[in-house]
C-alpha positions in Angstrom: 0.0 0.0 0.0 1.3 3.5 -0.8 2.3 5.9 2.0 -0.3 8.7 1.5 1.1 12.2 1.0 -1.3 14.6 2.8 -0.2 17.5 0.5 -1.2 15.4 -2.5 -4.6 14.6 -0.9 -5.1 18.3 -0.4 -4.4 18.9 -4.1 -7.0 16.3 -4.9 -9.7 17.8 -2.8 -8.9 21.3 -4.0 -9.2 20.3 -7.7 -12.4 18.4 -6.9 -14.0 21.5 -5.3 -12.6 24.0 -7.8 -13.5 22.0 -10.9 -10.4 23.0 -12.8 -6.6 22.8 -12.6 -6.2 26.6 -13.2 -8.5 27.5 -10.3 -6.9 24.9 -8.0 -3.4 26.3 -8.9 -4.6 29.8 -8.0 -6.1 28.7 -4.7 -3.0 26.6 -3.7 -0.4 29.1 -5.0 1.3 26.4 -7.1 2.0 26.2 -10.8 -0.6 24.3 -12.8 1.8 21.7 -14.2 2.8 20.8 -10.6 -0.9 20.3 -9.7 -1.3 18.1 -12.8 1.7 16.0 -11.8 0.4 15.5 -8.3 -3.0 14.3 -9.6 -1.3 11.9 -12.0 0.9 10.5 -9.2 -2.2 10.0 -6.9 -4.0 8.2 -9.8 -1.0 5.9 -10.1 -1.2 5.2 -6.3 -4.9 4.6 -6.4 -4.7 2.5 -9.6 -7.5 4.3 -11.3 -8.6 7.6 -12.9 -9.9 10.1 -10.5 -10.8 12.9 -12.9 -12.0 13.2 -16.4 -11.4 16.4 -18.5 -14.5 18.2 -19.8 -15.1 21.3 -21.8 -15.6 23.1 -18.5 -12.5 21.7 -16.6 -12.0 18.7 -14.4 -14.9 16.4 -13.3 -14.6 13.6 -10.8 -15.0 10.1 -12.2 -17.2 7.6 -10.3 -14.1 6.3 -8.6 -13.0 9.8 -7.6 -16.5 10.5 -6.2 -16.3 7.4 -4.0 -12.8 8.4 -2.7 -13.5 12.1 -2.1 -15.5 11.8 1.2 -12.9 9.3 2.6 -10.0 11.6 1.7 -11.8 14.5 3.2 -12.2 12.6 6.5 -8.5 11.7 6.5 -7.6 15.4 6.1 -10.0 16.4 8.8 -8.5 13.9 11.2 -5.0 15.1 10.3 -6.1 18.7 11.1 -7.7 17.6 14.3 -4.5 15.8 15.3 -2.5 19.0 14.6 -4.9 21.1 16.7 -4.8 18.6 19.6 -1.0 18.7 19.6 -1.0 22.5 19.4 -3.5 22.8 22.2 -1.5 20.4 24.4 1.7 22.2 23.7 0.1 25.6 24.3 1.9 27.2 21.3 0.0 27.6 18.1 1.5 26.4 14.9 0.5 25.4 11.4 -1.0 27.0 8.3 -3.6 29.8 8.3 -5.3 30.7 5.0 -6.3 34.3 4.9 -8.4 36.0 2.2 -8.0 39.8 2.0 -8.9 42.7 -0.2 -5.9 44.2 -2.0 -6.4 47.6 -0.4 -5.8 46.1 3.1 -2.3 44.7 2.6 -0.5 47.8 4.0 -2.9 48.6 6.9 -3.7 45.0 8.1 -1.7 42.3 6.5 1.8 43.7 6.9 1.3 44.4 10.6 -0.2 40.9 11.1 2.8 39.2 9.5 5.3 41.0 11.7 3.2 40.6 14.9 2.8 36.9 14.3 6.4 36.4 13.3 7.5 38.0 16.6 5.1 36.3 18.9 4.1 33.0 17.2 6.7 31.9 14.7 5.1 28.5 14.3 2.1 30.1 12.3 2.5 30.2 8.6 0.2 32.6 6.7 -1.1 31.8 3.2 -2.5 35.1 1.8 -5.1 35.2 -1.0 -6.1 38.5 -2.5 -9.5 38.8 -4.0 -12.8 40.8 -4.2 -15.3 40.7 -1.4 -17.4 38.2 -3.4 -14.4 35.9 -4.0 -13.6 36.0 -0.3 -17.1 35.1 0.6 -17.0 32.1 -1.8 -13.6 31.0 -0.4 -15.1 31.1 3.1 -18.2 29.1 2.1 -16.1 26.4 0.5 -13.5 26.2 3.2 -10.6 27.3 1.0 -9.7 29.9 3.6 -10.0 30.1 7.4 -10.4 33.9 7.8 -11.6 36.5 5.4 -11.3 40.3 5.5 -13.9 41.7 3.1 -15.9 44.9 3.2 -19.5 45.2 4.2 -21.8 48.1 3.5 -24.6 49.1 5.9 -25.3 47.2 9.1 -23.5 43.9 9.1 -25.3 41.1 11.0 -23.5 40.5 14.4 -23.8 36.7 13.9 -22.0 36.8 10.6 -18.9 38.9 11.1 -17.0 41.1 13.4 -16.4 44.7 12.5 -12.7 45.6 12.7 -13.0 49.2 11.4 -15.3 51.6 9.6 -14.0 53.9 6.9 -15.5 56.6 4.7 -15.3 56.7 0.9 -13.4 59.4 -1.0 -13.6 60.8 -4.5 -10.0 60.4 -5.8 -8.5 62.6 -8.5 -5.1 63.3 -9.9 -2.7 65.8 -8.2 -3.9 69.4 -8.7 -7.5 68.4 -9.6 -9.8 71.3 -8.6 -12.8 69.1 -7.6 -10.9 66.9 -5.1 -8.8 69.8 -3.7 -11.4 70.5 -1.0 -11.9 68.4 2.1 -15.4 67.1 1.1 -17.4 66.8 -2.1 -21.2 66.2 -2.3 -22.2 62.9 -3.9 -24.3 64.8 -6.5 -21.0 66.2 -7.9 -20.2 62.7 -9.3 -22.9 63.3 -11.9 -21.4 62.7 -15.3 -17.8 62.5 -14.1 -15.6 60.0 -15.9 -15.2 57.2 -13.4 -13.1 54.0 -13.1 -15.0 51.7 -10.7 -15.2 48.0 -10.0 -17.7 46.0 -12.1 -21.0 44.8 -10.6 -21.7 42.9 -8.4 -19.0 44.6 -6.4 -20.5 45.8 -3.1 -19.3 49.4 -3.6 -20.5 49.5 -7.2 -24.0 48.2 -6.3 -24.2 50.8 -3.5 -23.0 53.7 -5.7 -25.5 52.7 -8.4 -28.3 52.6 -5.9 -27.4 56.0 -4.5 -27.1 57.5 -8.0 -30.6 56.3 -8.9 -32.0 57.8 -5.7 -30.2 61.1 -6.3 -31.3 61.2 -10.0 -27.7 61.4 -11.3 -25.7 59.4 -13.8 -22.5 57.6 -13.0 -20.4 57.8 -16.2 -18.2 54.6 -15.7 -15.6 54.8 -18.5 -13.6 51.8 -17.2 -14.8 48.9 -15.1 -11.7 47.6 -13.3 -11.6 45.4 -10.1 -7.9 46.1 -9.6 -7.2 48.9 -7.1 -3.8 49.4 -8.8 -5.4 50.0 -12.2 -8.0 52.3 -10.7 -5.3 54.4 -9.1 -3.0 54.4 -12.1 -5.7 55.6 -14.5 -6.7 58.3 -12.0 -3.2 59.5 -11.4 -2.8 60.1 -15.2 -6.0 62.1 -15.2 -8.0 59.6 -17.2 -10.9 59.4 -14.7 -11.8 59.7 -11.0 -12.3 56.7 -8.7 -13.9 56.0 -5.3 -11.8 54.5 -2.6 -11.2 54.6 1.2 -8.4 56.7 2.5 -6.1 53.9 3.5 -6.2 52.5 0.0 -4.5 55.6 -1.3 -2.4 56.5 1.7 1.0 56.0 -0.1 0.0 57.9 -3.2 -1.6 60.7 -1.2 1.6 61.1 0.8 3.7 61.1 -2.4 1.5 63.7 -4.0 0.4 61.6 -7.0 -3.2 61.5 -5.9 -5.6 63.7 -3.9 -9.0 63.0 -2.5 -12.1 64.6 -1.0 -14.5 62.7 1.4 -17.8 62.1 -0.2 -20.7 63.6 1.8 -24.5 64.0 1.4 -24.6 61.1 1.9 -21.4 59.8 3.6 -20.6 56.4 2.0 -19.2 54.2 4.8 -17.7 50.7 4.5 -16.9 48.3 7.2 -13.7 46.2 7.3 -14.9 42.9 8.8 -13.4 39.7 10.1 -15.3 36.6 8.9 -14.4 32.9 9.5 -15.3 29.8 7.6 -18.2 27.6 8.9 -16.9 24.5 7.1 -14.7 23.4 10.0 -13.8 24.6 13.5 -10.9 27.1 13.6 -7.5 25.7 14.6 -5.6 27.3 17.5 -3.4 29.0 14.9 -6.4 30.5 13.1 -7.9 31.6 16.4 -4.6 33.2 17.4 -4.5 35.0 14.0 -8.0 36.3 14.4 -7.1 37.6 17.9 -4.1 39.4 16.4 -6.2 40.9 13.7 -8.6 42.3 16.3 -5.7 43.9 18.2 -4.4 45.4 15.0 -7.9 46.8 14.2 -8.2 48.4 17.6 -4.7 49.9 17.2 -5.5 51.3 13.8 -8.8 52.7 15.0 -6.9 54.5 17.8 -4.4 55.9 15.3 -7.4 56.9 13.0 -5.8 55.1 10.1 -9.2 54.3 8.7 -10.9 57.6 9.7 -12.3 60.1 7.2 
């Protein structure tokens, strides 16, 4: 009988859930050929095909479908053993998979890395950047342990913890007359060339709703989910964008972008901490969540997210 490689079993379950080698490679942070080789090796060990290629990606064979729940149980037991050892030793260790918005890497992810490295070197972070919708999907499937998406409006207390609340700013290039003042009424966005995320992004849906209520037209000239692209286009004067202050802190300080807080109404977004319900959090994940809460409190005190 083969000696089962847990990493290879993780690759198998990830491909099975994702339905494609490309998506599995992105989730695992490994090259697609390496994923394919791991699946081929596992099929040799199992003496049968586990996947069939379809026009849409990878689909489990009947044999693969029979093995999937057994392999998931093996991985669950392995995780449980690691948690028991960690709890007994009193020192958290192991992998923690974290899904974050790109705009939060400087404010939350960098401090988290250095705090954990100093206090809990046994914890290894796996960082996945994505939109709020992607983070919610990863949490629902169990691909990540902790997610840091935005929420708009009142977030249900049972679903998430609010780490910070931040206002939205109209962002323009340096020297722009409209964003030179401290605030700008939402109605002034009428007809402005804008680069915004595509629907169903939470902020895009909210802006569209507010525009309809105000009777104005949002002139979206570019739909781009990338914060870097939004800021690059804005810095060159191609359009305006709407972002929280911490997302443009470096560019604002360097003088390449400037921004005015949107008022009438104020557009607030909440940075929240959400956890997967697929499995109990390990001691390492619980420790990471606690560290994030402490960083959130620290940043709120320093008014990093404040308007």
